[in-house]
matplotlib code that plots the C-alpha trace (Angstrom):
import matplotlib.pyplot as plt

x = [-13.7, -12.0, -14.1, -12.5, -12.0, -14.8, -17.3, -16.5, -17.2, -20.4, -21.6, -21.0, -22.9, -25.8, -25.8, -26.4, -29.0, -31.0, -30.7, -31.8, -34.3, -32.6, -31.8, -28.3, -25.0, -21.7, -18.1, -16.5, -13.0, -12.4, -9.6, -9.6, -13.1, -13.7, -16.1, -15.5, -17.8, -15.2, -17.8, -21.6, -24.8, -27.7, -31.0, -32.2, -29.3, -28.5, -25.1, -21.8, -18.4, -15.9, -18.7, -17.3, -19.2, -18.3, -18.0, -19.9, -22.9, -23.1, -24.6, -21.2, -19.8, -21.8, -20.4, -16.8, -17.4, -18.8, -16.1, -18.7, -21.8, -24.5, -28.1, -31.1, -34.3, -36.5, -34.3, -37.2, -38.1, -34.6, -32.2, -30.5, -33.5, -31.9, -28.7, -27.7, -27.8, -31.4, -32.4, -30.6, -31.5, -34.5, -32.8, -35.0, -33.0, -29.2, -26.8, -23.1, -19.8, -16.2, -13.7, -10.1, -7.0, -3.6, -5.3, -6.3, -9.8, -10.1, -13.7, -17.2, -19.6, -23.2, -26.7, -29.6, -33.0, -35.5, -38.0, -38.0, -37.6, -38.1, -35.6, -32.3, -31.7, -28.6, -28.2, -28.2, -25.2, -23.4, -23.9, -22.4, -19.3, -18.9, -19.2, -16.8, -14.2, -14.6, -14.3, -11.3, -9.6, -10.3, -8.9, -5.8, -5.3, -5.7, -3.3, -0.7, -1.0, -0.7, 2.5, 4.0, 3.1, 4.8, 7.9, 8.1, 8.3, 11.0, 14.7, 15.7, 19.2, 18.3, 14.6, 14.0, 11.4, 13.0, 13.2, 9.6, 8.0, 10.2, 9.1, 5.4, 5.5, 7.3, 4.8, 2.0, 3.7, 4.4, 0.6, -0.3, 2.3, 0.9, -2.7, -2.2, 0.5, 3.1, 6.8, 8.6, 12.4, 14.4, 18.0, 19.9, 22.5, 25.5, 27.9, 31.4, 34.1, 31.7, 33.5, 36.8, 35.1, 33.8, 37.1, 39.2, 37.1, 34.6, 30.9, 30.0, 31.6, 29.7, 26.5, 27.4, 27.8, 24.5, 22.6, 24.3, 23.4, 19.8, 19.5, 20.9, 18.9, 15.5, 15.9, 16.5, 13.4, 10.0, 7.0, 6.1, 9.6, 11.1, 14.3, 14.4, 17.1, 17.2, 20.0, 23.6, 24.8, 22.3, 19.4, 16.7, 15.4, 12.1, 11.1, 7.5, 6.8, 10.5, 12.3, 15.9, 17.4, 15.6, 16.6, 20.3, 20.3, 18.9, 21.5, 24.3, 22.7, 22.7, 26.4, 27.3, 25.4, 27.1, 30.5, 29.9, 29.1, 32.1, 31.4, 33.5, 33.8, 33.9, 37.7, 37.9, 38.7, 36.7, 35.6, 33.7, 30.8, 30.7, 28.1, 27.7, 24.1, 22.3, 19.1, 16.3, 13.0, 9.9, 8.8, 5.0, 4.8, 7.8, 7.7, 9.3, 12.0, 13.0, 13.0, 15.3, 17.5, 18.2, 18.8, 21.3, 23.0, 23.5, 24.8, 27.4, 28.4, 29.1, 31.3, 33.2, 33.8, 35.5, 32.7, 31.4, 29.1, 25.6, 24.9, 21.8]
y = [-8.6, -5.6, -4.2, -3.9, -0.5, -1.2, -2.3, 0.9, 3.0, 1.2, 1.5, 5.3, 5.5, 3.6, 6.1, 8.9, 7.0, 6.1, 9.7, 11.4, 8.7, 8.6, 5.8, 6.2, 6.9, 7.5, 7.9, 9.3, 10.0, 12.9, 12.9, 15.8, 15.7, 12.0, 11.2, 7.6, 5.8, 4.4, 3.0, 3.0, 1.8, 1.8, 0.6, 0.3, -2.1, -0.2, 1.5, -0.4, 0.7, 1.8, 3.3, 6.5, 9.7, 13.0, 15.3, 18.1, 15.7, 15.2, 17.3, 17.0, 19.6, 22.2, 20.8, 21.1, 24.6, 25.8, 23.8, 23.0, 21.0, 21.7, 20.4, 20.4, 19.0, 19.4, 19.8, 20.2, 23.5, 25.0, 26.9, 23.6, 21.9, 22.1, 20.4, 17.3, 15.1, 16.0, 15.5, 12.1, 10.7, 12.7, 12.8, 15.2, 15.3, 15.5, 16.5, 16.3, 17.5, 17.5, 15.0, 16.2, 14.1, 15.7, 19.1, 18.4, 17.5, 13.7, 13.5, 13.8, 11.9, 12.3, 11.1, 11.3, 10.0, 10.3, 11.7, 15.2, 15.5, 18.1, 21.0, 20.1, 21.7, 22.7, 19.3, 17.7, 19.9, 19.1, 15.4, 15.8, 17.5, 14.7, 12.0, 13.8, 14.2, 10.5, 9.2, 11.5, 10.0, 6.5, 7.4, 8.8, 5.8, 3.4, 5.4, 5.4, 1.6, 1.0, 3.2, 1.3, -2.0, -0.8, 0.2, -3.2, -4.8, -2.5, -2.9, 0.4, 0.7, -0.2, 0.5, -2.9, -5.4, -7.2, -11.0, -11.3, -9.2, -10.9, -14.4, -13.3, -11.8, -14.7, -17.1, -15.1, -15.2, -18.9, -19.5, -17.4, -19.2, -22.6, -21.4, -19.8, -22.2, -19.4, -19.6, -18.0, -17.8, -16.5, -15.3, -15.8, -13.0, -12.5, -9.6, -10.8, -10.1, -8.1, -9.1, -7.7, -4.4, -4.2, -5.3, -3.0, 0.2, -0.2, -0.8, 2.6, 1.5, -1.7, 0.2, 2.3, -0.9, -2.4, 0.9, 1.1, -2.6, -2.0, 1.1, -0.5, -3.8, -2.3, 0.0, -2.9, -5.1, -4.8, -3.7, -7.4, -8.2, -7.3, -7.5, -8.2, -8.2, -11.6, -10.6, -9.2, -9.1, -11.7, -10.7, -12.4, -11.2, -12.6, -12.6, -13.5, -15.1, -15.7, -19.0, -20.0, -18.4, -15.1, -15.1, -15.8, -13.1, -10.7, -11.7, -11.0, -7.7, -6.8, -7.8, -5.6, -2.6, -2.9, -3.2, 0.0, 2.1, 2.3, 3.3, 6.0, 5.3, 8.1, 7.6, 8.5, 4.9, 3.7, 0.1, -2.0, -4.1, -7.8, -10.5, -14.2, -15.3, -18.5, -19.1, -21.6, -21.9, -23.0, -26.6, -27.2, -29.0, -27.2, -25.4, -22.0, -23.6, -26.0, -23.2, -21.0, -23.9, -24.7, -21.0, -20.9, -24.1, -22.5, -19.3, -21.3, -23.0, -19.5, -18.8, -22.0, -21.4, -18.1, -15.6, -12.7, -15.0, -16.4, -20.2, -22.4]
z = [22.0, 20.2, 17.4, 14.0, 12.4, 9.9, 12.6, 14.7, 11.6, 10.9, 14.5, 14.4, 11.1, 12.6, 15.6, 13.0, 11.1, 14.2, 15.5, 12.3, 11.2, 7.7, 5.4, 4.1, 5.9, 4.0, 5.0, 1.9, 0.7, -1.6, -4.1, -6.6, -8.1, -7.2, -4.3, -3.2, -0.8, 1.6, 4.1, 4.2, 5.7, 3.3, 4.7, 1.1, 0.3, -2.9, -2.1, -2.0, -0.7, -3.3, -5.5, -7.1, -8.0, -9.5, -6.4, -8.2, -8.4, -4.6, -1.9, -0.1, -2.4, -0.4, 2.9, 1.6, 0.2, 3.5, 5.4, 8.1, 8.8, 6.2, 6.4, 4.0, 5.6, 2.5, -0.6, -3.0, -1.3, -1.2, -3.5, -4.4, -5.9, -9.3, -8.1, -10.2, -7.0, -6.4, -10.0, -10.2, -6.8, -5.4, -2.0, 0.0, 3.3, 3.8, 6.6, 6.2, 7.8, 6.6, 7.9, 8.6, 8.7, 9.5, 9.2, 5.6, 4.2, 4.0, 3.0, 4.6, 6.8, 5.7, 6.2, 3.7, 2.7, -0.1, 2.5, 4.0, 7.8, 10.5, 10.3, 11.8, 15.2, 17.2, 18.8, 15.4, 14.4, 17.7, 17.1, 13.6, 15.0, 17.6, 14.9, 12.6, 15.4, 16.4, 12.9, 12.1, 15.2, 14.0, 10.6, 12.1, 14.3, 11.4, 9.2, 12.1, 12.6, 8.8, 8.7, 11.7, 10.0, 6.8, 8.6, 10.3, 6.8, 5.4, 5.9, 7.5, 5.8, 2.1, 2.0, 0.5, 1.9, 4.9, 5.4, 6.7, 3.9, 1.2, 2.3, 2.5, -0.9, -2.4, -0.9, -2.6, -5.9, -5.6, -5.0, -8.0, -10.2, -9.3, -9.7, -13.1, -14.3, -14.6, -14.4, -11.5, -10.8, -8.0, -7.7, -4.4, -4.4, -2.2, -2.4, -3.0, -0.4, 1.8, 5.0, 3.6, 2.8, 6.4, 7.9, 5.7, 5.5, 8.4, 8.7, 7.3, 4.0, 4.2, 4.6, 1.5, -0.5, 0.7, -0.2, -3.6, -4.4, -3.3, -5.5, -8.6, -8.1, -7.4, -10.4, -12.8, -12.4, -13.9, -11.7, -11.2, -9.9, -6.5, -4.5, -0.8, 1.8, 3.6, 6.0, 6.0, 2.4, 1.2, -1.1, -3.0, -6.4, -7.5, -11.2, -11.8, -15.2, -15.9, -16.7, -15.8, -18.9, -18.3, -14.7, -15.5, -18.2, -15.6, -13.0, -15.5, -16.4, -12.7, -12.5, -15.4, -14.0, -10.7, -12.4, -14.3, -11.2, -8.9, -5.3, -3.9, -0.2, 2.4, 2.6, -1.1, -2.2, -5.2, -5.3, -7.8, -6.5, -7.5, -6.8, -6.8, -7.7, -8.0, -10.0, -9.4, -11.2, -9.3, -9.8, -9.7, -6.4, -4.8, -1.4, -0.8, 1.4, -1.4, -4.0, -1.9, -0.9, -4.6, -5.4, -2.4, -3.6, -7.1, -5.4, -3.4, -6.7, -8.2, -5.1, -5.5, -9.3, -8.5, -7.6, -9.8, -11.8, -12.0, -11.8, -11.9]

ax = plt.figure().add_subplot(projection="3d")
ax.plot(x, y, z, "-o")
ax.set_aspect("equal")
plt.show()
């Protein structure tokens, strides 16, 4: 069975704890002056992930300043006995090393305890370097996988969520709307005469039109709204907390914004973008398939009535 990222990190932290005989292991992420506990093993059961500290109040600030492994086996008898971390926590032993990601400091891995220990030896420092290198590799691997996953959910041409991501996000919002009894509306949007643009001016012109639509549409909504590309020239705009009237008003505002911004094709020909849109508001017991089918039906109605309009 493949171990998850979190289990691998915890296993490595346990290796350090067992080797040093200490009580607390932390993988931290440093952002500015914030020290965030990203992962930890605390044998006292007191420390939780996502706990945040002021970096200057942690021993790790010495590790980062030195940019190498730093160890204190008996803090009370060292020059840092007046450090806020010692005064606040009475940690007597600490060993930490920086973590690098893409050649930048990501955070630290450290081990500590309220009891002093024997002075750290050369092998202890070598182990810290090995742990740091291994955790840095796991961080890099996780980041790369997350970036690939994100790319798989983005439409390459427009930068909008693709069909898969759009339907997943819409499903989440439908669940929230039902749970909290909130309104939710969708617009099914189709670019008018898109085939004619492709046939007359070529696919590069069609791509220009799609990119232009995506830029205008994504710039109009609120943070809680989003636009996704379902395929071809078909888009879905999701408005959380909006009724039919709000959604129809938004659709007409989108039409007006598109009409005001002519697209100059590479051949120098300016064209005005027009859309047909259909609005549907979520019924309490409705499925995503039913909601989108009703929005599509309203969009086809807009086409039949002459295009360049919003129907519900």
